[in-house]
C-alpha positions as CSV (number, residue, x, y, z in Angstrom):
1,M,12.6,-16.0,1.3
2,R,13.1,-14.5,-2.2
3,L,15.4,-11.9,-0.8
4,L,17.5,-14.6,0.9
5,Y,17.5,-16.6,-2.3
6,T,18.7,-13.5,-4.3
7,F,21.4,-12.9,-1.7
8,L,22.6,-16.5,-2.0
9,M,22.6,-16.2,-5.8
10,Y,24.9,-13.1,-5.5
11,L,27.2,-15.0,-3.1
12,A,27.4,-17.9,-5.7
13,M,28.5,-15.6,-8.5
14,P,32.2,-16.5,-8.3
15,V,31.3,-20.1,-8.8
16,I,28.8,-19.2,-11.6
17,V,31.4,-17.1,-13.4
18,Y,34.0,-19.9,-13.1
19,R,31.5,-22.4,-14.7
20,L,30.8,-19.8,-17.4
21,V,34.5,-19.6,-18.2
22,A,34.9,-23.3,-18.1
23,R,32.1,-23.8,-20.5
24,G,33.6,-21.1,-22.8
25,F,36.7,-23.2,-23.1
26,R,34.7,-26.3,-24.1
27,Y,32.3,-24.5,-26.6
28,H,33.7,-22.2,-29.2
29,G,31.7,-18.9,-29.4
30,Y,30.3,-19.1,-25.9
31,F,32.7,-16.4,-24.6
32,A,31.3,-14.0,-27.2
33,R,27.8,-14.5,-25.8
34,W,28.4,-14.5,-22.0
35,R,26.8,-11.0,-21.7
36,E,23.5,-12.6,-22.5
37,R,23.6,-14.5,-19.2
38,F,23.4,-11.1,-17.5
39,G,20.6,-9.7,-19.6
40,F,22.7,-7.7,-22.2
41,L,21.1,-8.8,-25.5
42,P,22.2,-8.1,-29.1
43,G,20.1,-6.0,-31.4
44,P,17.4,-3.4,-30.9
45,P,14.6,-4.0,-28.3
46,L,11.7,-6.0,-29.4
47,S,8.0,-5.4,-28.8
48,G,5.0,-7.7,-28.3
49,S,7.1,-10.9,-28.7
50,I,6.2,-14.4,-27.7
51,W,8.9,-16.0,-25.6
52,V,9.6,-19.7,-25.1
53,H,12.3,-21.0,-22.8
54,A,13.7,-24.5,-23.2
55,V,16.7,-25.3,-21.1
56,S,18.6,-27.8,-23.3
57,V,18.3,-30.2,-26.3
58,G,15.5,-32.4,-24.9
59,E,13.3,-29.5,-24.0
60,V,14.0,-27.8,-27.4
61,N,12.9,-30.9,-29.2
62,A,9.8,-31.1,-27.1
63,A,9.0,-27.5,-27.6
64,A,9.6,-27.6,-31.4
65,P,6.0,-28.5,-32.5
66,L,4.6,-25.9,-30.1
67,I,7.0,-23.2,-31.4
68,E,6.1,-24.1,-35.0
69,A,2.4,-23.7,-34.1
70,L,3.1,-20.3,-32.5
71,L,5.1,-19.2,-35.6
72,K,2.2,-20.2,-37.8
73,Y,-0.7,-18.6,-35.8
74,H,1.2,-15.6,-34.6
75,A,3.3,-14.7,-37.6
76,D,3.0,-11.0,-36.7
77,A,4.9,-11.5,-33.4
78,R,8.6,-11.9,-33.0
79,M,9.4,-15.4,-31.6
80,V,12.0,-15.4,-28.9
81,V,13.6,-18.7,-27.8
82,T,16.0,-19.0,-24.9
83,T,18.1,-21.9,-23.7
84,V,20.8,-22.4,-21.0
85,T,23.2,-24.9,-22.7
86,P,25.3,-24.4,-25.8
87,T,23.9,-27.7,-27.2
88,G,20.4,-26.4,-26.7
89,S,21.5,-23.2,-28.5
90,E,22.9,-25.3,-31.4
91,R,19.6,-27.2,-31.7
92,V,17.6,-24.0,-31.8
93,R,19.8,-22.7,-34.6
94,K,19.4,-25.9,-36.6
95,L,15.6,-26.2,-36.2
96,F,14.6,-22.6,-36.6
97,G,17.5,-20.6,-38.0
98,D,16.6,-16.9,-38.4
99,R,12.9,-17.5,-37.9
100,V,13.4,-17.0,-34.1
101,Y,15.4,-14.6,-32.0
102,H,17.6,-16.8,-29.9
103,V,19.6,-15.8,-26.8
104,Y,20.6,-17.4,-23.6
105,L,18.4,-17.1,-20.6
106,P,19.9,-14.7,-18.0
107,Y,20.9,-15.8,-14.5
108,D,18.0,-15.5,-12.0
109,L,19.3,-12.1,-10.7
110,P,16.8,-9.2,-10.5
111,R,18.7,-6.8,-12.6
112,A,19.6,-9.4,-15.3
113,V,16.0,-10.5,-15.5
114,R,14.8,-6.9,-15.7
115,R,17.3,-6.1,-18.6
116,F,16.1,-9.3,-20.4
117,L,12.4,-8.5,-20.1
118,D,13.0,-4.8,-21.0
119,H,14.7,-5.9,-24.2
120,V,12.4,-8.7,-25.2
121,R,9.1,-7.1,-24.1
122,P,7.0,-10.3,-24.4
123,R,3.2,-10.5,-24.3
124,L,3.4,-14.2,-23.4
125,A,6.0,-16.3,-21.6
126,V,6.1,-20.1,-22.1
127,V,8.6,-22.1,-19.9
128,M,9.1,-25.7,-20.7
129,E,8.7,-28.6,-18.2
130,T,10.2,-27.9,-14.7
131,E,12.1,-24.6,-14.8
132,I,11.1,-22.6,-11.7
133,W,13.0,-19.4,-11.3
134,P,11.7,-17.2,-8.4
135,N,13.0,-13.8,-9.5
136,L,12.1,-14.4,-13.2
137,Y,8.6,-15.5,-12.3
138,H,8.2,-12.6,-9.9
139,A,9.3,-10.1,-12.6
140,C,6.7,-11.6,-15.0
141,C,4.1,-11.2,-12.3
142,V,4.9,-7.6,-11.6
143,R,4.6,-6.8,-15.4
144,G,1.3,-8.6,-15.6
145,L,2.9,-11.0,-18.2
146,P,0.9,-14.2,-18.7
147,L,3.2,-17.1,-17.9
148,V,2.6,-20.8,-18.9
149,I,4.6,-23.8,-17.7
150,A,4.1,-26.0,-20.8
151,N,4.7,-29.7,-20.9
152,A,4.9,-29.4,-17.2
153,R,6.4,-32.4,-15.4
154,L,7.5,-33.0,-11.8
155,S,8.8,-36.3,-10.6
156,Q,8.4,-37.5,-7.1
157,R,12.1,-37.1,-6.6
158,S,12.0,-33.5,-7.7
159,L,9.0,-32.9,-5.4
160,R,11.1,-34.1,-2.5
161,R,14.0,-31.9,-3.5
162,Y,11.9,-28.8,-3.4
163,A,10.7,-29.6,0.1
164,P,13.3,-27.3,1.9
165,V,12.3,-24.3,-0.2
166,R,8.6,-25.1,-0.7
167,G,7.5,-21.7,0.5
168,L,9.7,-19.9,-2.0
169,V,8.5,-22.2,-4.8
170,R,4.9,-21.7,-3.8
171,R,5.3,-17.9,-4.1
172,A,6.8,-18.4,-7.6
173,L,4.0,-20.7,-8.7
174,A,1.5,-18.1,-7.6
175,C,2.8,-16.0,-10.5
176,V,2.0,-18.7,-13.1
177,S,-1.1,-18.2,-15.2
178,Q,-1.4,-21.8,-16.3
179,V,0.4,-25.1,-15.6
180,A,-0.1,-27.4,-18.6
181,A,0.7,-30.7,-17.1
182,Q,1.8,-33.8,-19.0
183,S,-0.2,-36.2,-16.8
184,H,-2.6,-36.4,-13.9
185,A,0.4,-37.6,-11.7
186,D,2.3,-34.5,-12.7
187,A,-0.7,-32.3,-12.0
188,A,-1.1,-33.8,-8.5
189,R,2.6,-33.1,-7.7
190,F,2.3,-29.5,-8.9
191,R,-0.7,-29.1,-6.6
192,A,1.3,-30.6,-3.7
193,L,4.1,-28.1,-4.5
194,G,1.8,-25.2,-4.2
195,A,0.5,-24.4,-7.6
196,P,-3.2,-23.2,-7.5
197,A,-5.4,-26.1,-8.5
198,D,-7.6,-23.9,-10.7
199,R,-4.6,-23.0,-12.9
200,I,-3.5,-26.6,-13.6
201,T,-4.8,-28.4,-16.7
202,V,-3.7,-31.9,-17.9
203,V,-3.0,-31.6,-21.7
204,G,-0.7,-34.5,-22.4
205,N,2.9,-34.6,-23.5
206,L,4.2,-32.5,-26.3
207,K,6.8,-35.1,-27.1
208,F,4.1,-37.2,-28.7
209,D,3.6,-34.5,-31.2
210,M,7.2,-34.5,-32.4
211,A,7.5,-34.4,-36.2
212,V,8.9,-37.6,-37.7
213,P,10.4,-36.5,-41.0
214,A,10.0,-38.9,-43.9
215,T,13.7,-38.3,-44.6
216,A,14.5,-40.1,-41.3
217,C,13.0,-43.4,-42.5
218,R,14.5,-43.0,-45.9
219,D,18.0,-42.1,-44.5
220,G,17.7,-45.1,-42.1
221,A,16.9,-47.5,-44.9
222,G,19.8,-46.1,-46.9
223,L,22.2,-46.6,-44.0
224,R,21.0,-50.2,-43.6
225,A,21.4,-50.9,-47.3
226,A,25.0,-49.7,-47.1
227,W,25.8,-51.7,-43.9
228,G,23.9,-54.9,-45.0
229,A,20.2,-55.2,-44.5
230,S,20.4,-58.5,-42.6
231,R,23.0,-57.3,-40.2
232,P,21.8,-57.1,-36.5
233,V,22.0,-53.5,-35.4
234,W,21.2,-51.9,-32.0
235,I,21.5,-48.3,-30.8
236,A,22.4,-47.0,-27.3
237,A,21.2,-43.5,-27.3
238,S,22.1,-40.6,-25.0
239,T,24.6,-42.5,-22.8
240,H,26.2,-40.9,-19.8
241,E,29.5,-41.4,-18.1
242,G,29.4,-44.8,-16.4
243,E,26.8,-46.2,-18.8
244,E,29.1,-46.5,-21.9
245,T,31.2,-49.3,-20.2
246,A,28.0,-51.2,-19.4
247,V,26.8,-50.8,-23.0
248,L,30.1,-51.9,-24.4
249,E,30.1,-55.0,-22.1
250,A,26.6,-55.7,-23.2
251,H,27.8,-55.6,-26.9
252,L,30.5,-58.1,-26.1
253,E,27.8,-60.5,-24.9
254,V,25.8,-59.8,-28.1
255,L,28.9,-60.5,-30.3
256,K,29.4,-63.9,-28.8
257,R,26.1,-65.1,-30.4
258,L,25.9,-62.6,-33.3
259,P,29.5,-61.9,-34.4
260,D,28.4,-59.5,-37.2
261,A,26.3,-57.3,-34.9
262,L,26.8,-53.6,-34.9
263,L,26.4,-51.2,-32.0
264,L,25.5,-47.5,-32.7
265,L,26.7,-45.6,-29.6
266,A,25.5,-42.0,-29.1
267,P,26.9,-40.2,-26.1
268,R,24.6,-37.6,-24.6
269,H,27.2,-34.8,-24.3
270,P,29.8,-33.7,-27.0
271,E,32.6,-33.4,-24.4
272,R,32.4,-37.2,-24.0
273,F,32.8,-38.1,-27.7
274,R,36.5,-38.7,-27.6
275,A,36.5,-40.5,-24.3
276,V,33.8,-42.9,-25.5
277,D,35.7,-43.6,-28.8
278,A,38.9,-44.3,-26.7
279,A,37.0,-46.6,-24.3
280,A,35.6,-48.7,-27.1
281,R,39.0,-49.1,-28.7
282,N,40.6,-50.0,-25.4
283,L,38.1,-52.8,-25.0
284,G,39.3,-54.2,-28.4
285,F,36.3,-53.2,-30.6
286,R,36.8,-52.3,-34.2
287,V,35.5,-48.7,-34.0
288,A,34.4,-46.1,-36.5
289,T,33.1,-42.6,-35.8
290,R,30.7,-40.4,-37.7
291,S,33.1,-37.4,-37.8
292,A,36.1,-39.4,-39.1
293,D,34.6,-42.2,-41.1
294,R,31.0,-41.1,-41.9
295,A,29.7,-44.7,-41.8
296,P,30.7,-48.0,-40.4
297,A,32.6,-50.5,-42.5
298,A,31.6,-54.2,-42.9
299,D,33.9,-55.2,-40.0
300,T,33.0,-52.3,-37.7
301,Q,31.7,-53.5,-34.4
302,C,31.0,-50.1,-32.7
303,F,30.1,-46.9,-34.5
304,V,30.3,-43.8,-32.3
305,I,27.8,-41.1,-33.3
306,D,29.8,-38.1,-32.4
307,A,27.3,-35.5,-33.6
308,M,24.2,-33.8,-32.3
309,G,20.7,-33.7,-33.8
310,V,21.1,-36.8,-36.0
311,L,19.7,-39.5,-33.8
312,L,16.4,-40.1,-35.7
313,R,18.1,-41.5,-38.8
314,Y,20.1,-43.9,-36.6
315,Y,17.0,-45.0,-34.7
316,A,15.5,-45.8,-38.1
317,A,18.5,-47.8,-39.0
318,A,18.5,-49.9,-35.9
319,D,16.6,-53.1,-34.9
320,V,16.5,-52.3,-31.2
321,A,16.8,-49.1,-29.3
322,F,18.2,-48.8,-25.8
323,V,17.5,-45.4,-24.3
324,A,20.2,-44.5,-21.8
325,G,20.2,-42.2,-18.7
326,S,18.3,-45.1,-17.2
327,L,21.1,-47.5,-16.0
328,A,22.4,-44.7,-13.8
329,P,20.0,-42.7,-11.5
330,I,19.7,-39.9,-14.0
331,G,16.1,-40.5,-14.7
332,G,16.1,-41.6,-18.4
333,H,15.7,-39.8,-21.6
334,N,13.0,-39.5,-24.3
335,V,11.8,-43.0,-25.3
336,L,9.5,-41.6,-28.0
337,E,12.1,-41.2,-30.8
338,G,12.5,-44.9,-31.1
339,A,8.8,-45.6,-30.5
340,A,7.8,-43.1,-33.2
341,L,9.9,-45.0,-35.7
342,G,8.4,-48.4,-34.6
343,R,11.5,-49.7,-32.8
344,P,11.3,-51.9,-29.7
345,V,12.6,-49.9,-26.7
346,V,14.8,-51.1,-23.9
347,V,15.3,-49.0,-20.7
348,G,17.1,-49.5,-17.4
349,P,15.6,-49.2,-13.9
350,H,15.8,-45.4,-13.6
351,T,13.2,-43.6,-15.7
352,F,11.6,-41.2,-13.2
353,N,12.0,-38.3,-15.7
354,F,9.7,-40.1,-18.1
355,D,7.6,-42.4,-15.8
356,E,4.3,-41.9,-17.5
357,I,5.6,-42.4,-21.1
358,T,7.8,-45.4,-20.2
359,H,4.9,-47.0,-18.2
360,S,2.6,-46.6,-21.2
361,L,5.1,-48.2,-23.6
362,I,5.9,-51.1,-21.2
363,Q,2.2,-51.7,-20.5
364,A,1.4,-51.8,-24.2
365,G,4.3,-54.2,-24.9
366,G,6.3,-51.7,-26.9
367,A,9.2,-51.5,-24.4
368,L,10.9,-53.6,-21.7
369,R,12.8,-52.7,-18.6
370,V,16.0,-54.4,-17.5
371,P,16.7,-54.4,-13.8
372,D,20.4,-53.5,-14.1
373,A,23.3,-53.3,-16.5
374,A,24.1,-57.0,-16.2
375,H,20.8,-57.9,-17.9
376,L,21.1,-55.4,-20.8
377,G,23.1,-57.6,-23.2
378,G,20.8,-60.6,-22.7
379,A,17.7,-58.4,-23.4
380,V,19.1,-56.9,-26.6
381,L,20.4,-60.3,-27.8
382,E,16.9,-61.9,-27.3
383,L,15.3,-59.1,-29.4
384,L,18.0,-59.2,-32.1
385,R,17.6,-63.0,-32.4
386,D,13.8,-62.8,-32.6
387,P,12.8,-60.4,-35.4
388,A,9.1,-61.3,-35.1
389,R,9.0,-60.3,-31.4
390,A,11.0,-57.1,-32.1
391,A,8.6,-56.1,-34.9
392,A,5.6,-56.7,-32.7
393,M,7.1,-54.6,-29.9
394,G,7.9,-51.9,-32.4
395,A,4.4,-51.8,-33.8
396,A,3.0,-51.6,-30.2
397,A,5.4,-48.7,-29.4
398,R,4.3,-46.9,-32.6
399,A,0.6,-47.4,-31.7
400,V,1.1,-45.7,-28.3
401,F,2.9,-42.8,-30.0
402,E,0.0,-42.3,-32.4
403,R,-2.7,-42.7,-29.7
404,E,-1.3,-40.0,-27.4
405,R,-0.8,-37.2,-30.0
406,G,-2.7,-33.9,-29.8
407,A,-0.9,-32.0,-26.9
408,V,0.1,-29.2,-29.2
409,A,-3.5,-28.3,-30.0
410,R,-4.5,-28.5,-26.3
411,N,-1.5,-26.2,-25.3
412,M,-2.4,-23.8,-28.1
413,A,-6.0,-23.6,-26.8
414,L,-4.8,-22.5,-23.4
415,I,-2.3,-20.1,-24.8
416,Q,-4.9,-18.5,-27.2
417,R,-7.2,-17.9,-24.3
418,L,-4.5,-16.2,-22.3
419,L,-3.5,-14.0,-25.2
420,A,-7.1,-13.1,-25.9
421,G,-7.8,-12.2,-22.3
422,A,-4.5,-10.4,-21.6
423,A,-4.5,-12.2,-18.3
424,P,-4.3,-10.1,-15.2
425,V,-1.6,-10.5,-12.5
426,P,-2.4,-13.9,-10.9
427,R,-4.0,-13.8,-7.5
428,G,-1.9,-14.3,-4.5
429,A,1.3,-13.0,-6.1
430,D,3.6,-10.5,-4.4
431,T,3.4,-7.5,-6.7
432,K,6.0,-5.3,-5.1
433,K,8.7,-4.0,-7.4
434,A,11.1,-6.7,-8.5
435,G,14.7,-6.5,-7.2
């Protein structure tokens, strides 16, 4: 099955190259790095590195406290961090700068993977969340390289999607030294997918260990002071195409009762910044953007946050946080940024990517779920008009966040045991030469 998978990957190369070129037109500098996607890396080969893969921005943010711990306790090892998306790459650069060696992960082709591993020469591989690449995992197995799936999560929906290739995935998971699952439900689904039960440990969610800089609260307070401390403010974070219209319509409902209310609108993807700005203006809102205006004016009704990596200060400046990706069947985004700052959280019906976290917040009274887009405006309005309820929800959300911390230490304990033991090739893996 892996040979068939590899054959299909080669057949798909024209489409893959087309997407690479299209992405290069959208992101300046991507063309200069396309060779990395085929395993041709800059600089001299490394030796004995520790490698962490985080596909995009959300995974980079989740991995950040673990990477910091690895940098602290293994200062003698070069830290390698790979991503797939340009936005993930930008986030790595912003968080770690020259402290890590950052490149793009190669495509899952045997020769590309081999070139990558020959250059990086890691003594440990850590893959974040749900990235399962058969050729990459097989190559790690052949080299006897300990491989950890950290912050491992698997939704019921993803489990169903893997069903047609479960045999292939089972062989890949046989190459994994340890699955560090976020929850018991995730652990059960990984077992159902074929991961050996004795290599699965429930360690909690790394996102609960995210750092909350004191500067975020200070910056948020400064923003509110500039806008007017008593002005009702809500944020719609990480919105997708189709959700922005629903959010803007919800804000129209809010403005009917609270005419001085301000919406902070943060699209998920940079390529949507201009479209969202135009959509808000077409609906008649008085709009400002972070890039052009830096801050909203007194009469601004919608402020478009057209920048990446700045959400925390705007969560801190808002009274209510709506976390998008949940009105459309995308699966939701990280609800913990708002919770960490003590903000009441609102989500839509589709949160399967963060089921456990969202359920915990709702159960504790720190979040509420709306059944559809039509109910979003009413829910936000109720919270903005009832500061005592909003404050109580925010305190409950913060309490859940504090209660669940500690996943970094538990992940590090697993990693340290693997490094100390120089784990052998996992049992049941196919150890024939890769590619």
